VEXDRENRO-385205 format. One record per residue (C-alpha): x, y, z; residue number from 0. Coordinates in steps of 0.1 Angstrom, whole numbers, plus 5000, padded with zeros to 4 digits. Layout:
((X; Y; Z); NUM)
...
END
This chain:
((5725; 8111; 4357); 0)
((5726; 8137; 4385); 1)
((5698; 8118; 4403); 2)
((5717; 8085; 4399); 3)
((5715; 8067; 4433); 4)
((5751; 8055; 4441); 5)
((5756; 8029; 4468); 6)
((5779; 8038; 4497); 7)
((5815; 8033; 4486); 8)
((5807; 8032; 4449); 9)
((5808; 8070; 4442); 10)
((5846; 8072; 4440); 11)
((5851; 8042; 4418); 12)
((5822; 8053; 4395); 13)
((5836; 8088; 4391); 14)
((5872; 8075; 4384); 15)
((5859; 8050; 4359); 16)
((5840; 8078; 4341); 17)
((5872; 8100; 4340); 18)
((5893; 8071; 4328); 19)
((5867; 8065; 4300); 20)
((5868; 8103; 4292); 21)
((5831; 8106; 4301); 22)
((5837; 8140; 4317); 23)
((5802; 8154; 4313); 24)
((5788; 8124; 4331); 25)
((5814; 8128; 4359); 26)
((5806; 8165; 4361); 27)
((5769; 8158; 4368); 28)
((5777; 8134; 4396); 29)
((5804; 8156; 4411); 30)
((5781; 8186; 4411); 31)
((5756; 8165; 4430); 32)
((5783; 8156; 4455); 33)
((5793; 8192; 4459); 34)
((5757; 8201; 4468); 35)
((5760; 8177; 4497); 36)
((5796; 8185; 4506); 37)
((5804; 8220; 4495); 38)
((5840; 8220; 4509); 39)
((5850; 8186; 4497); 40)
((5885; 8190; 4484); 41)
((5885; 8157; 4465); 42)
((5852; 8164; 4448); 43)
((5862; 8200; 4438); 44)
((5896; 8187; 4425); 45)
((5880; 8161; 4403); 46)
((5853; 8185; 4392); 47)
((5879; 8211; 4382); 48)
((5899; 8185; 4363); 49)
((5868; 8173; 4345); 50)
((5858; 8208; 4335); 51)
((5894; 8215; 4323); 52)
((5894; 8183; 4302); 53)
((5861; 8192; 4286); 54)
((5874; 8226; 4277); 55)
((5851; 8245; 4301); 56)
((5878; 8267; 4315); 57)
((5856; 8292; 4333); 58)
((5840; 8266; 4355); 59)
((5874; 8249; 4360); 60)
((5888; 8282; 4372); 61)
((5859; 8285; 4396); 62)
((5867; 8251; 4411); 63)
((5904; 8258; 4415); 64)
((5897; 8292; 4430); 65)
((5876; 8275; 4457); 66)
((5904; 8249; 4463); 67)
((5930; 8277; 4466); 68)
((5908; 8292; 4495); 69)
((5902; 8258; 4511); 70)
((5938; 8247; 4509); 71)
((5960; 8278; 4505); 72)
((5991; 8257; 4513); 73)
((5988; 8237; 4481); 74)
((6004; 8258; 4454); 75)
((5994; 8235; 4426); 76)
((5958; 8247; 4429); 77)
((5969; 8283; 4423); 78)
((5989; 8272; 4393); 79)
((5959; 8253; 4379); 80)
((5937; 8283; 4387); 81)
((5960; 8306; 4367); 82)
((5962; 8281; 4338); 83)
((5924; 8279; 4337); 84)
((5920; 8317; 4337); 85)
((5946; 8320; 4309); 86)
((5927; 8294; 4288); 87)
((5895; 8313; 4294); 88)
((5912; 8344; 4280); 89)
((5909; 8362; 4314); 90)
((5945; 8374; 4311); 91)
((5947; 8401; 4338); 92)
((5932; 8378; 4364); 93)
((5955; 8350; 4353); 94)
((5986; 8372; 4356); 95)
((5975; 8384; 4391); 96)
((5972; 8347; 4403); 97)
((6004; 8336; 4386); 98)
((6024; 8364; 4404); 99)
((6012; 8351; 4438); 100)
((6030; 8317; 4433); 101)
((6065; 8318; 4446); 102)
((6074; 8281; 4449); 103)
((6108; 8276; 4432); 104)
((6098; 8242; 4418); 105)
((6072; 8260; 4396); 106)
((6094; 8289; 4384); 107)
((6098; 8275; 4349); 108)
((6061; 8267; 4345); 109)
((6051; 8302; 4358); 110)
((6075; 8319; 4334); 111)
((6060; 8300; 4305); 112)
((6025; 8308; 4317); 113)
((6033; 8345; 4321); 114)
((6048; 8346; 4286); 115)
((6016; 8329; 4272); 116)
((5995; 8355; 4290); 117)
((6015; 8384; 4276); 118)
((6012; 8368; 4241); 119)
((5975; 8366; 4245); 120)
((5974; 8403; 4255); 121)
((5995; 8410; 4224); 122)
((6023; 8424; 4245); 123)
((6049; 8408; 4223); 124)
((6078; 8426; 4239); 125)
((6068; 8414; 4273); 126)
((6063; 8379; 4261); 127)
((6097; 8378; 4243); 128)
((6116; 8390; 4275); 129)
((6099; 8362; 4295); 130)
((6105; 8335; 4268); 131)
((6142; 8345; 4268); 132)
((6144; 8337; 4305); 133)
((6134; 8300; 4298); 134)
((6161; 8273; 4293); 135)
((6175; 8274; 4258); 136)
((6175; 8236; 4255); 137)
((6138; 8233; 4263); 138)
((6117; 8225; 4232); 139)
((6089; 8247; 4245); 140)
((6113; 8277; 4242); 141)
((6117; 8269; 4204); 142)
((6079; 8267; 4200); 143)
((6073; 8300; 4219); 144)
((6100; 8318; 4199); 145)
((6083; 8304; 4167); 146)
((6050; 8318; 4179); 147)
((6065; 8352; 4185); 148)
((6082; 8352; 4150); 149)
((6048; 8343; 4135); 150)
((6032; 8373; 4152); 151)
((6059; 8395; 4137); 152)
((6051; 8380; 4103); 153)
((6085; 8364; 4100); 154)
((6069; 8332; 4088); 155)
((6099; 8315; 4073); 156)
((6119; 8318; 4105); 157)
((6089; 8307; 4126); 158)
((6085; 8276; 4104); 159)
((6121; 8266; 4111); 160)
((6116; 8270; 4148); 161)
((6085; 8247; 4148); 162)
((6104; 8222; 4126); 163)
((6133; 8222; 4151); 164)
((6109; 8216; 4180); 165)
((6093; 8187; 4161); 166)
((6127; 8171; 4156); 167)
((6133; 8173; 4193); 168)
((6098; 8162; 4205); 169)
((6088; 8139; 4176); 170)
((6055; 8142; 4159); 171)
((6029; 8165; 4176); 172)
((5997; 8175; 4158); 173)
((5998; 8210; 4171); 174)
((6034; 8215; 4158); 175)
((6023; 8201; 4124); 176)
((5995; 8226; 4124); 177)
((6018; 8255; 4133); 178)
((6041; 8245; 4103); 179)
((6011; 8243; 4080); 180)
((5999; 8277; 4092); 181)
((6033; 8293; 4084); 182)
((6032; 8278; 4049); 183)
((5997; 8291; 4045); 184)
((6008; 8326; 4055); 185)
((6036; 8324; 4029); 186)
((6010; 8313; 4003); 187)
((6028; 8280; 3999); 188)
((5997; 8259; 3999); 189)
((6011; 8226; 3987); 190)
((6033; 8220; 4018); 191)
((6006; 8234; 4040); 192)
((5981; 8209; 4027); 193)
((6006; 8181; 4031); 194)
((6010; 8189; 4069); 195)
((5972; 8191; 4072); 196)
((5968; 8157; 4055); 197)
((5992; 8142; 4080); 198)
((5971; 8156; 4109); 199)
((5939; 8143; 4095); 200)
((5952; 8108; 4086); 201)
((5966; 8103; 4121); 202)
((5935; 8117; 4137); 203)
((5913; 8092; 4117); 204)
((5936; 8063; 4124); 205)
((5942; 8069; 4161); 206)
((5907; 8083; 4170); 207)
((5880; 8067; 4149); 208)
((5855; 8076; 4177); 209)
((5858; 8113; 4165); 210)
((5836; 8105; 4134); 211)
((5857; 8124; 4109); 212)
((5838; 8129; 4076); 213)
((5806; 8113; 4088); 214)
((5785; 8145; 4084); 215)
((5797; 8150; 4048); 216)
((5785; 8115; 4040); 217)
((5751; 8122; 4054); 218)
((5754; 8099; 4084); 219)
((5738; 8113; 4115); 220)
((5762; 8111; 4144); 221)
((5761; 8125; 4179); 222)
((5784; 8154; 4190); 223)
((5818; 8143; 4201); 224)
((5820; 8174; 4224); 225)
((5850; 8197; 4230); 226)
((5872; 8171; 4247); 227)
((5909; 8174; 4254); 228)
((5914; 8145; 4231); 229)
((5898; 8165; 4202); 230)
((5920; 8195; 4212); 231)
((5952; 8174; 4212); 232)
((5945; 8159; 4177); 233)
((5944; 8195; 4162); 234)
((5917; 8182; 4138); 235)
((5895; 8212; 4142); 236)
((5924; 8236; 4135); 237)
((5935; 8215; 4105); 238)
((5901; 8213; 4089); 239)
((5896; 8251; 4094); 240)
((5930; 8258; 4077); 241)
((5922; 8234; 4049); 242)
((5889; 8252; 4043); 243)
((5907; 8285; 4043); 244)
((5932; 8273; 4017); 245)
((5905; 8258; 3994); 246)
((5886; 8291; 3998); 247)
((5917; 8311; 3987); 248)
((5921; 8288; 3957); 249)
((5884; 8294; 3949); 250)
((5875; 8258; 3954); 251)
((5844; 8268; 3973); 252)
((5826; 8233; 3974); 253)
((5858; 8217; 3988); 254)
((5861; 8245; 4014); 255)
((5825; 8238; 4026); 256)
((5833; 8201; 4026); 257)
((5863; 8206; 4048); 258)
((5841; 8222; 4074); 259)
((5815; 8194; 4073); 260)
((5844; 8168; 4075); 261)
((5855; 8179; 4109); 262)
((5844; 8160; 4140); 263)
((5807; 8167; 4147); 264)
((5797; 8192; 4174); 265)
((5766; 8210; 4183); 266)
((5763; 8247; 4172); 267)
((5766; 8258; 4209); 268)
((5799; 8239; 4211); 269)
((5816; 8255; 4180); 270)
((5847; 8275; 4185); 271)
((5848; 8311; 4171); 272)
((5871; 8302; 4141); 273)
((5847; 8274; 4129); 274)
((5817; 8297; 4134); 275)
((5834; 8325; 4114); 276)
((5844; 8301; 4086); 277)
((5809; 8286; 4084); 278)
((5794; 8320; 4081); 279)
((5819; 8331; 4054); 280)
((5818; 8299; 4033); 281)
((5781; 8294; 4033); 282)
((5773; 8331; 4026); 283)
((5760; 8324; 3991); 284)
((5736; 8297; 4002); 285)
((5727; 8309; 4037); 286)
((5734; 8347; 4039); 287)
((5709; 8353; 4068); 288)
((5727; 8327; 4090); 289)
((5760; 8341; 4080); 290)
((5752; 8376; 4091); 291)
((5737; 8363; 4124); 292)
((5769; 8343; 4131); 293)
((5793; 8372; 4124); 294)
((5772; 8396; 4144); 295)
((5771; 8371; 4173); 296)
((5809; 8368; 4172); 297)
((5814; 8405; 4172); 298)
((5796; 8407; 4206); 299)
((5819; 8381; 4222); 300)
((5850; 8390; 4243); 301)
((5873; 8373; 4218); 302)
((5867; 8365; 4181); 303)
((5889; 8359; 4150); 304)
((5905; 8392; 4139); 305)
((5891; 8389; 4104); 306)
((5855; 8389; 4117); 307)
((5852; 8427; 4119); 308)
((5865; 8434; 4084); 309)
((5846; 8405; 4068); 310)
((5812; 8416; 4083); 311)
((5817; 8452; 4070); 312)
((5828; 8439; 4035); 313)
((5797; 8417; 4034); 314)
((5774; 8446; 4044); 315)
((5790; 8465; 4015); 316)
((5785; 8435; 3991); 317)
((5748; 8433; 3999); 318)
((5746; 8471; 3999); 319)
((5736; 8475; 4035); 320)
((5755; 8508; 4037); 321)
((5737; 8521; 4068); 322)
((5745; 8490; 4088); 323)
((5781; 8491; 4078); 324)
((5782; 8528; 4089); 325)
((5766; 8519; 4122); 326)
((5790; 8491; 4129); 327)
((5820; 8514; 4122); 328)
((5806; 8541; 4144); 329)
((5797; 8518; 4173); 330)
((5831; 8500; 4172); 331)
((5857; 8528; 4169); 332)
((5882; 8508; 4190); 333)
((5879; 8478; 4168); 334)
((5884; 8500; 4137); 335)
((5919; 8510; 4148); 336)
((5928; 8475; 4160); 337)
((5915; 8453; 4132); 338)
((5913; 8474; 4100); 339)
((5942; 8483; 4078); 340)
((5943; 8519; 4067); 341)
((5936; 8508; 4031); 342)
((5905; 8488; 4041); 343)
((5891; 8516; 4064); 344)
((5895; 8542; 4036); 345)
((5879; 8518; 4011); 346)
((5849; 8511; 4033); 347)
((5845; 8548; 4041); 348)
((5845; 8557; 4004); 349)
((5820; 8530; 3994); 350)
((5796; 8540; 4023); 351)
((5798; 8576; 4011); 352)
((5786; 8564; 3977); 353)
((5750; 8562; 3987); 354)
((5748; 8599; 3998); 355)
((5775; 8617; 3979); 356)
((5786; 8599; 3947); 357)
((5811; 8626; 3936); 358)
((5828; 8626; 3970); 359)
((5830; 8588; 3969); 360)
((5845; 8589; 3934); 361)
((5871; 8614; 3945); 362)
((5881; 8593; 3975); 363)
((5883; 8561; 3954); 364)
((5903; 8580; 3928); 365)
((5929; 8591; 3954); 366)
((5932; 8554; 3965); 367)
((5934; 8543; 3928); 368)
((5962; 8568; 3921); 369)
((5982; 8556; 3952); 370)
((5977; 8520; 3942); 371)
((5988; 8526; 3905); 372)
((6020; 8544; 3917); 373)
((6028; 8514; 3940); 374)
((6022; 8490; 3910); 375)
((6045; 8510; 3888); 376)
((6073; 8510; 3914); 377)
((6069; 8472; 3919); 378)
((6070; 8466; 3882); 379)
((6103; 8485; 3880); 380)
((6116; 8464; 3910); 381)
((6106; 8432; 3893); 382)
((6125; 8442; 3862); 383)
((6156; 8451; 3882); 384)
((6155; 8419; 3901); 385)
((6153; 8399; 3869); 386)
((6182; 8418; 3854); 387)
((6203; 8409; 3885); 388)
((6191; 8372; 3883); 389)
((6179; 8374; 3919); 390)
((6152; 8347; 3918); 391)
((6142; 8351; 3955); 392)
((6138; 8388; 3951); 393)
((6118; 8383; 3919); 394)
((6095; 8359; 3937); 395)
((6090; 8382; 3967); 396)
((6084; 8413; 3945); 397)
((6060; 8395; 3922); 398)
((6040; 8384; 3953); 399)
((6039; 8420; 3965); 400)
((6028; 8431; 3930); 401)
((5999; 8405; 3930); 402)
((5988; 8416; 3965); 403)
((5988; 8453; 3954); 404)
((5968; 8444; 3923); 405)
((5942; 8426; 3944); 406)
((5939; 8458; 3965); 407)
((5936; 8479; 3934); 408)
((5909; 8459; 3916); 409)
((5881; 8464; 3942); 410)
((5888; 8502; 3942); 411)
((5886; 8502; 3904); 412)
((5853; 8482; 3904); 413)
((5837; 8505; 3930); 414)
((5846; 8535; 3908); 415)
((5831; 8518; 3878); 416)
((5799; 8509; 3898); 417)
((5791; 8545; 3904); 418)
((5788; 8551; 3866); 419)
((5773; 8516; 3860); 420)
((5744; 8524; 3883); 421)
((5738; 8556; 3863); 422)
((5739; 8535; 3831); 423)
((5767; 8556; 3818); 424)
((5785; 8527; 3802); 425)
((5809; 8549; 3782); 426)
((5823; 8564; 3814); 427)
((5827; 8528; 3828); 428)
((5846; 8518; 3797); 429)
((5868; 8549; 3800); 430)
((5877; 8539; 3836); 431)
((5886; 8504; 3825); 432)
((5908; 8517; 3796); 433)
((5928; 8537; 3821); 434)
((5936; 8506; 3841); 435)
((5946; 8483; 3811); 436)
((5983; 8487; 3819); 437)
((5979; 8467; 3851); 438)
((5947; 8447; 3848); 439)
((5947; 8433; 3813); 440)
((5955; 8398; 3825); 441)
((5931; 8399; 3855); 442)
((5900; 8377; 3851); 443)
((5877; 8401; 3871); 444)
((5887; 8430; 3850); 445)
((5883; 8411; 3817); 446)
((5848; 8399; 3827); 447)
((5836; 8434; 3836); 448)
((5851; 8449; 3805); 449)
((5831; 8423; 3785); 450)
((5799; 8433; 3803); 451)
((5803; 8470; 3798); 452)
((5810; 8466; 3761); 453)
((5780; 8442; 3758); 454)
((5757; 8468; 3775); 455)
((5765; 8495; 3750); 456)
((5748; 8474; 3723); 457)
((5771; 8487; 3696); 458)
((5802; 8469; 3706); 459)
((5792; 8432; 3704); 460)
((5823; 8423; 3684); 461)
((5846; 8438; 3710); 462)
((5826; 8421; 3739); 463)
((5830; 8388; 3720); 464)
((5868; 8393; 3721); 465)
((5866; 8394; 3759); 466)
((5839; 8368; 3766); 467)
((5855; 8341; 3743); 468)
((5888; 8336; 3763); 469)
((5868; 8333; 3795); 470)
((5846; 8305; 3780); 471)
((5875; 8287; 3762); 472)
((5895; 8287; 3794); 473)
((5868; 8265; 3810); 474)
((5856; 8248; 3778); 475)
((5861; 8213; 3792); 476)
((5838; 8222; 3821); 477)
((5816; 8248; 3805); 478)
((5789; 8245; 3832); 479)
((5816; 8260; 3855); 480)
((5812; 8293; 3836); 481)
((5784; 8317; 3847); 482)
((5752; 8312; 3827); 483)
((5750; 8349; 3820); 484)
((5785; 8349; 3805); 485)
((5775; 8321; 3781); 486)
((5742; 8338; 3773); 487)
((5759; 8372; 3765); 488)
((5785; 8355; 3743); 489)
((5757; 8337; 3723); 490)
((5739; 8371; 3719); 491)
((5772; 8387; 3708); 492)
((5776; 8359; 3682); 493)
((5741; 8364; 3669); 494)
((5744; 8402; 3667); 495)
((5776; 8398; 3647); 496)
((5761; 8372; 3624); 497)
((5782; 8343; 3639); 498)
((5751; 8321; 3642); 499)
((5771; 8289; 3637); 500)
((5794; 8297; 3667); 501)
((5763; 8304; 3688); 502)
((5747; 8271; 3679); 503)
((5780; 8252; 3685); 504)
((5783; 8267; 3720); 505)
((5747; 8259; 3728); 506)
((5752; 8223; 3716); 507)
((5782; 8220; 3739); 508)
((5762; 8233; 3769); 509)
((5733; 8210; 3761); 510)
((5756; 8180; 3759); 511)
((5772; 8188; 3793); 512)
((5738; 8193; 3809); 513)
((5727; 8159; 3795); 514)
((5758; 8142; 3810); 515)
((5751; 8158; 3844); 516)
((5714; 8148; 3842); 517)
((5724; 8112; 3835); 518)
((5747; 8110; 3865); 519)
((5724; 8131; 3888); 520)
((5688; 8131; 3875); 521)
((5674; 8153; 3903); 522)
((5700; 8181; 3899); 523)
((5686; 8213; 3884); 524)
((5708; 8230; 3858); 525)
((5698; 8263; 3843); 526)
((5726; 8272; 3819); 527)
((5710; 8264; 3786); 528)
((5677; 8276; 3798); 529)
((5691; 8310; 3807); 530)
((5710; 8313; 3774); 531)
((5677; 8307; 3755); 532)
((5659; 8331; 3778); 533)
((5684; 8359; 3772); 534)
((5682; 8352; 3734); 535)
((5644; 8354; 3737); 536)
((5647; 8386; 3757); 537)
((5669; 8400; 3728); 538)
((5641; 8393; 3703); 539)
((5615; 8409; 3726); 540)
((5636; 8440; 3730); 541)
((5639; 8443; 3692); 542)
((5601; 8441; 3690); 543)
((5598; 8405; 3676); 544)
((5576; 8394; 3706); 545)
((5560; 8364; 3688); 546)
((5594; 8347; 3682); 547)
((5609; 8360; 3715); 548)
((5581; 8347; 3737); 549)
((5579; 8314; 3720); 550)
((5616; 8310; 3727); 551)
((5611; 8319; 3763); 552)
((5583; 8293; 3766); 553)
((5602; 8265; 3751); 554)
((5633; 8272; 3772); 555)
((5615; 8264; 3804); 556)
((5605; 8229; 3793); 557)
((5604; 8206; 3813); 558)
((5590; 8230; 3840); 559)
((5598; 8207; 3869); 560)
((5635; 8211; 3861); 561)
((5639; 8245; 3845); 562)
((5616; 8267; 3865); 563)
((5637; 8285; 3891); 564)
((5640; 8319; 3907); 565)
((5667; 8331; 3882); 566)
((5649; 8317; 3851); 567)
((5616; 8332; 3863); 568)
((5633; 8366; 3866); 569)
((5641; 8366; 3828); 570)
((5607; 8351; 3819); 571)
((5585; 8377; 3838); 572)
((5605; 8406; 3823); 573)
((5596; 8395; 3788); 574)
((5559; 8390; 3797); 575)
((5557; 8423; 3815); 576)
((5572; 8441; 3785); 577)
((5547; 8423; 3762); 578)
((5518; 8433; 3784); 579)
((5529; 8469; 3786); 580)
((5531; 8472; 3748); 581)
((5498; 8454; 3743); 582)
((5481; 8477; 3768); 583)
((5494; 8507; 3748); 584)
((5482; 8491; 3716); 585)
((5517; 8493; 3702); 586)
((5516; 8456; 3691); 587)
((5490; 8431; 3682); 588)
((5494; 8393; 3688); 589)
((5474; 8365; 3672); 590)
((5449; 8350; 3695); 591)
((5466; 8316; 3695); 592)
((5498; 8332; 3707); 593)
((5479; 8349; 3736); 594)
((5463; 8315; 3745); 595)
((5497; 8299; 3744); 596)
((5510; 8325; 3768); 597)
((5481; 8319; 3792); 598)
((5486; 8281; 3790); 599)
((5523; 8286; 3798); 600)
((5515; 8308; 3828); 601)
((5491; 8281; 3840); 602)
((5520; 8256; 3839); 603)
((5541; 8280; 3858); 604)
((5513; 8284; 3884); 605)
((5512; 8246; 3888); 606)
((5549; 8240; 3891); 607)
((5559; 8272; 3909); 608)
((5543; 8266; 3943); 609)
((5577; 8260; 3960); 610)
((5598; 8282; 3937); 611)
((5606; 8317; 3951); 612)
((5598; 8345; 3928); 613)
((5627; 8366; 3940); 614)
((5657; 8359; 3962); 615)
((5650; 8371; 3997); 616)
((5673; 8397; 4012); 617)
((5694; 8383; 4040); 618)
((5683; 8411; 4064); 619)
((5647; 8422; 4061); 620)
((5630; 8446; 4085); 621)
((5595; 8434; 4073); 622)
((5593; 8399; 4061); 623)
((5574; 8394; 4029); 624)
((5544; 8371; 4030); 625)
((5557; 8336; 4020); 626)
((5527; 8329; 3998); 627)
((5533; 8361; 3977); 628)
((5570; 8354; 3970); 629)
((5563; 8324; 3948); 630)
((5562; 8319; 3910); 631)
((5526; 8306; 3914); 632)
((5514; 8340; 3929); 633)
((5531; 8361; 3902); 634)
((5521; 8337; 3873); 635)
((5484; 8342; 3884); 636)
((5488; 8380; 3884); 637)
((5503; 8379; 3849); 638)
((5475; 8356; 3837); 639)
((5449; 8379; 3852); 640)
((5465; 8408; 3832); 641)
((5463; 8388; 3799); 642)
((5426; 8379; 3806); 643)
((5419; 8416; 3813); 644)
((5434; 8427; 3780); 645)
((5415; 8400; 3761); 646)
((5382; 8414; 3776); 647)
END
């Protein structure tokens, strides 16, 4: 386009037509070509600056308006546009410096608003507030600006009212609807937040079909719509990001991911920091390497979502990259004080200490746990007092505070338990959980982990059943929504307590649901029943009944094309390795036909396991494993070779 030969007299009409049709990128190419020929052309620079601004490229827009301010210093509008572009580019000090040079009375109100916005961006809320108070009281922008300041002060209810007042004055504006939704989100009132978001999305689809909302989710390949001013004005990106955040908080993870793919399509280099952060967070289970790359990239940028720093550290902890977490904390001391709450910093420090000094880590976590339990007791008392005085608002507020405190307590408790769990001291883990029963007995995470620790002690299957059963029954209508290992452990607990009928009934229920899913989606792989059978097979192998245990394992993976996966292979190879170890020590003897059956099974795994990873790859690996070795095929051949060696 830059080399397009324009006839004399056609350049102006062509450029204006492009700008009218919002083809700003095409206009930018031609205008840059014109600037090469006429570097001081005021008209070309003005149109180029406008096109850059409309396409959200504020740094280049600022560059154009800076040149115009030098070429035509008498035109104060250029200085105003220059300052606005610098503000949008988050270059706050430079923007304030330029804004202070404009002394035209006609621009006083605009300059005051701009200076207030700059102070707000710098998080100088006192300075921003004093400037906003200088603006006319009957100006709707003043209501909006006061609402933003109230939101920053976490006075969400008051902020919401300000935005609603502004909307009554101005009529419907997508950005105001988004602000209202954000306030409801911060107050954890998700229903009204989703209603405002739905309004934004419906209007965006109706008024701007060219933005291709939802096309990516449906699998339709569409070109990027770019970061146009039209896209910005619809607030669609912000709405979809907020919708994703709400679904994520509600643990509707597939809907959260869908909200991100529903937004208007853009190239990865065009994504805003919030979208990039949310993509990293919500696809972490399926694409952890990409997630870490995105969060690390964001942390190196001048501006990024405040949650980025804490989330990156927490994910390092989750994947047990303690050294990386320690390095990030050490290299970003300024960010630590700015973005981490005291609780989160102390928690991270204690967990990082765990790898080198377990006793010290436990002591730090115990101090945190004591403080949290004291807070929970105080809040329990306040809830009771509020109920006695029939103050519903206070009850609601205090219950929310209690829930938030409990959510802070649970991770501390689990990290304490993890120290003893890793040492296989399950009795000590149970003791820790018993101390917390006063506050956590209704919490799903606590109940699940209590069930696991009782199960692992191998003498408390009856007690573990009492904890696993409510979890399964809660999701009985959608039993495949329950973790496969929970279902497997419950079946084993039933078997070990002579409740075979209950175990069989549960397995029939799982089988029926898997058949229903297979009917609707024949290509979908589901491993729940397979893992249940594998765990039962593992149980028999552990008890020394290898013949029955191995036969159960072999049958559980049929058909191999649908049941052979990374997780199912993990259980399978453990049983076979245990069998081989005992055979090599001459502790057991197997009939020849059973050994031949094992070899035949491994040959099937070798055939079907070419594209199945033997282990889940770590998101961050210093030395990448050879791709051919990390396959079921490779490991099945090794196991088969060991069987053949033993037969000789």
